[in-house]
N, C-alpha and C positions, 0 to 999 in steps of 0.2 A: 503493498498501498504505499503509497507516495505523499511526501509530509507535505503538500498541496489537502488535500484529501484526507486530514486525521489535522488538519489545522480548520479542513470543513466543516468536519464532521460534530468539531467543540464549541465552536459559532453555531451549527444547528440548535445548540442545544440555550442557545442565550432567544432562538424563534423561536422557542415555545414559551418560556420565560415571559418572555414580549407580551406573548398570549394571554397570558397564566397569568398578567400582575394588573395587565389595560384592556385585557378581550378582543386585541386589535392589536394593527401593526406589524405584526410575524412575516407578509409574504414584505414590509416593504425592506426586511432583512433578506430573507431570505434568496430574493430572485437576484440582486450582487453579488449577497456571495458563493454561489451556482455557477455565474457569469465566470465572477471576474479571481473565485478563491482554486473552483473546478474546474475552471473551463467547461461549462457547458454551453453552447450552442447558445444565444438570448432568446430564441421561441420555444427552443427544446427546456429554456430551463424555467421556463414561463410553464409550461403542460406538468416538467415535478412539483415546481410554489403550488401548483391548484394542487394535486394529489396528502404533499405534505403535509397543508393546512387549514386542505379540508377534514385529512382524517385525525388530523391534532385536534381542529375544533373541534371533532364531535368529542374525545373525550372530556375535552376540559369540557363540553354542553352537557354532555351524564353526570359528568361533577356538581354544575352547576343545579341542574334538572333532581338531584333529588333534593337541594336546599331546595325546590322548591323556589327558581331565583329565573325561569321558562316562562314565558305565554308562550302554548304552543299553536295560539287559533290567532294569535300577529305575524306567528314565526308560517306560518298558510298562509295565511295576505301577504308577507311581504315577500317572503321563498319563495313563494310559486313563479310569479311572474320572473325576478330574480333568475333562478333554474332557468328558466329556457329562456333567457336572453340570453346565457353565458353560454348556455350549449349549444346556442344558431351562431355565436361573436366564435366557437373554439372549431363549433361542426365545418360551418360556409365564410363565414366572413376572414380573421389569419390566412386558415390558408389560401384564399383569393388576393391575395396580399404577393407581387413582381417579387424577387426575391434583387433587383434593381426597380428602384420607384423611380427616382431621375439624377444624371447624370456631369458633369460638367467639367471642363476639363481642371481645378482644382475642389470640387469635391463629390459626391457620389452618395443619392440617399437609397441606404439599404432598407433593405424590413429589418434588419436584425437591431442596426442601429435605432429604423426608426420607435423602436416596443418600443430601446429602450429609453430613448430619449420620451414619451410620454408617458415611461413606467417613472423617473426622473421627477417631469411639471409635474403628477401627483404624488409624489413622494414632499415634496413644495406646499402643496394647498393640507397633505396631512399634516404639516407641519406645523404649519395658519394655524386647524385646527385643536392640535395639539396643548399647541407655545400660549391661546387665546384661555384664560381659564370659561369655561365648557358649565353657566350653568346653570343648573338640575329646573324642570320646565315643573311648575307647583300641577299635580292631576285633577281636576273635580266632575267630581262624583256625573256624572249624568250628563258631560257634554261631548260630542260626537264627533265624529275621527269621521274624515277627510275619503274615502275612500279610496275614490277616487285615484287622489292625487299620492296617497300607497302607493297603488300598484303602478304607478307610472315611475312612479320614482323606484323602485322595487327593476324592474326591467331598467329605465337608464340605467342605475347599480350595475346592476348585472352586465350589463353590453357593457360597461369600465374593465371592471375586477375579469369579462372576459379576456380580453384584447391583450392588459400587462400583467396575468397571474396573480393575481392579487383577491386576495377572500373580503377584501370591501369592510373590513372592521368598521374602520376609521372613519365612512365616512351613515355606515347603517348606525355605528349608535347613536350622531347624529340624528338624522329622521330619521329614527325609534323613539329618543326623547323629547323633538320639537314640534315631528306629526304627526308619532301614532302614540302623542299623549303617555310615555311610557317608561318610569319612574328609574335612576340609572343602573340601580342596580338587579335587578330588569333585564334589563335595555342589555345592560353589558351578555346577561345568561341569551337573552333573544338572538343577538345579534352572534353569539358562536353557534349556532341549530343554525343559520341561514347561511352563515357560511361555510358551517362546513357541508350540505349539501349545495350550495352554488356553485364549491369547488370542487366536491369530488363527482359536479355534473359531468363537469366543465372540462375537466379530466375527459372522461370514457370520451368529451369527445373527440380529441385528441387518439387513443386510441384504435378509435374507428378508421381514424387515416392510417395507422398502422400503421404510426412512428416506431421507431425500435426504441427499445426501453430499457434501460442501463437498472434492472430491479433488483441490484445490490447494492447499487449503491442509493439509489430511491429509496430502500426499507430501513436500511442502515439512516440513511441523516433522518425518516418520517421520526426513527423510533429513541433519538437521540433529542427528537422536540415535544415528544412528547417525553421522556425524562424534561427537562425545559419545564413546560405545562408542569405540570410537577409539583417540579421545585419553584416556579410562579406566582405556585396557589398559596405555594405555606408563606411566602417574603410578603405579600402582599398584604398577609395581616399583621405585618411589623411596620408597612412601608405606607410612607402619608400622599397617599395620589397620586393631588395635586403635580407635588414638584415632581415623582416619579417623569411626572407624562408633560412635566413642562422641559423638566433633560432631555431626559425622548426626540420632544420634537425638536428640539432646534437640534442634534444627532443626528436626526433626519435631513432637515434642511443641510444640512454642509454636506451631506452622504450624495440628497441630491442635487446639488449645486458641480459635488463632484464628478455625479453621471455623464452632467450634463457637457459642461469643459472637455471629460475625457472622451464619448462621444464624435461630439463637436471639431477638435481640433485638436488630439493627439492623433486621434486613432489614419 
């Protein structure tokens, strides 16, 4: 086993820890680790990320469900359109993007560069959501939900998640808070199940495309991530959530800027 792979598996533990402590953000780490540390081609790395995040989130979701911190009605309401759109994205849209989108004498925009740049922009947006204090919306008894808006947002988030190989928890949690009127702790648990379902369904779209999957690497990476989510759950009991979220947000912002510079100016 190469040293870079060993480092990648160690870093995979931090992917799970992020999910365990924040309920989101795992894919923000997994894709760059798979691409830059384990040398996985970006399109395939997004597929691997969907499996890793989907499986790890499912384990975390089961733990939250035992604590009665999952609203399964909202999992269905939000998750079904997200699952449909992420599957369409992985099965239909991503394979149709040409390997070379356009080229000039000084620059070539490839499919791989596009995916990483879009992912970096998503990271920068996510970092803003993490750095900015997230005030919990007060839930009023009898307050009606805008079902059409929730379904529409679920479809859009699934589309974005499918393209960049992200679970989308950093978008799902705020949506559940502000549009689905869900308490914070319940939103985190509900998000894990939505992330799990849309990620694993999205991964099936890649399998159907008959991609060559390195199952040994993928399963070891996933196992390390699952170890991390249990560590993250334990640490979250003794860590101030707001400081943790803010610190991670600044890290994500730096990573997003680094990826853009690397892909557009160093490649």
